[in-house]
C-alpha positions in Angstrom: 111.8 127.5 115.6 109.8 125.5 118.2 106.5 124.2 116.8 104.1 121.5 117.9 103.9 118.5 115.5 100.8 119.7 113.6 102.2 123.2 113.2 105.5 121.8 112.0 103.8 119.7 109.4 101.7 122.6 108.3 104.6 125.0 108.0 106.5 122.4 105.9 103.5 121.8 103.7 103.1 125.5 103.1 106.9 125.9 102.6 106.8 128.5 105.5 109.4 126.7 107.6 112.8 128.5 107.4 115.1 126.6 105.0 118.1 127.5 107.3 116.4 125.5 110.1 115.5 122.4 108.1 118.4 120.2 109.0 118.9 116.5 109.7 116.9 116.6 112.9 114.0 118.2 111.2 114.1 115.6 108.4 114.0 112.9 111.0 111.2 114.6 112.8 109.2 114.8 109.6 109.8 111.1 108.9 108.9 110.1 112.4 105.6 112.0 112.3 104.6 110.4 109.0 105.5 107.0 110.2 103.4 107.5 113.4 100.4 108.6 111.3 100.4 106.3 108.3 101.6 102.9 107.1 105.2 102.7 105.9 104.6 103.0 102.2 102.3 106.0 102.7 104.7 107.6 105.1 107.5 107.2 102.5 105.5 108.9 99.8 104.4 111.8 102.1 107.9 112.4 103.5 109.4 112.3 100.0 106.8 114.6 98.6 107.2 117.1 101.5 110.9 117.2 101.3 111.0 117.4 97.5 108.4 120.2 97.5 110.2 122.1 100.2 113.6 121.8 98.5 112.2 122.9 95.1 110.4 125.9 96.8 113.7 127.0 98.2 115.6 126.5 94.9 117.4 123.4 96.2 115.5 120.7 94.2 118.8 119.0 93.4 119.4 118.4 97.2 116.5 115.9 97.4 117.7 112.3 97.1 114.9 109.8 96.8 117.0 106.7 97.6 118.6 108.2 100.7 115.2 109.5 102.0 113.4 106.2 101.4 116.2 104.1 102.8 116.4 106.2 106.0 112.6 105.9 106.4 112.8 102.1 106.0 115.6 102.0 108.6 113.7 104.2 111.0 110.7 101.9 110.7 112.8 98.9 111.5 115.0 100.4 114.2 112.5 102.6 115.9 112.1 106.4 115.4 114.2 107.3 118.4 117.2 105.1 117.6 120.3 107.3 118.2 122.1 105.9 115.2 119.7 107.7 112.9 120.6 110.9 114.5 124.3 110.4 115.2 125.4 108.4 112.2 122.8 108.2 109.4 125.5 108.2 106.8 127.2 105.2 108.5 123.9 103.3 108.5 123.4 103.9 104.8 127.0 102.9 104.1 126.2 99.4 105.4 123.6 99.0 102.7 124.7 101.3 99.8 128.0 101.9 98.1 128.9 105.5 97.4 129.0 104.7 93.7 125.3 103.7 93.7 124.2 106.7 95.8 126.0 109.0 93.5 124.1 108.0 90.4 121.4 110.4 89.0 119.0 107.5 89.0 119.3 107.0 92.8 118.6 110.6 93.3 115.4 110.5 91.2 113.9 107.1 92.3 114.4 104.5 95.0 117.1 102.0 94.1 117.4 98.9 96.3 120.7 98.5 98.2 123.7 96.9 96.5 125.5 95.8 99.7 123.2 94.6 102.4 119.4 94.4 102.1 117.4 96.9 104.1 115.4 95.4 107.0 111.9 94.2 106.1 
């Protein structure tokens, strides 16, 4: 589905974007757009709200992970939205900062938990 940025945001907000087409690239696009349009903290809240609402609408509320989403936004803000590591190895980037044990906790899924390995960039 090819949409301009405003149409993409509108389709997600209305939960009209096909769930089958909302993969990693689309998550990153959403984050990039919010980071371009708002300060970091606002972009984090908007991105998390959009993804959580979209997941719940499609019966996949348990797939939303607050810590992963917020950590990737913080990394994107520090690295730049077009850094290929975000696209090619987001899990590897997260693994530098978070242990699998911490990310597997229910608490990390529900709210942002700071890293237990390496601090996120400021």
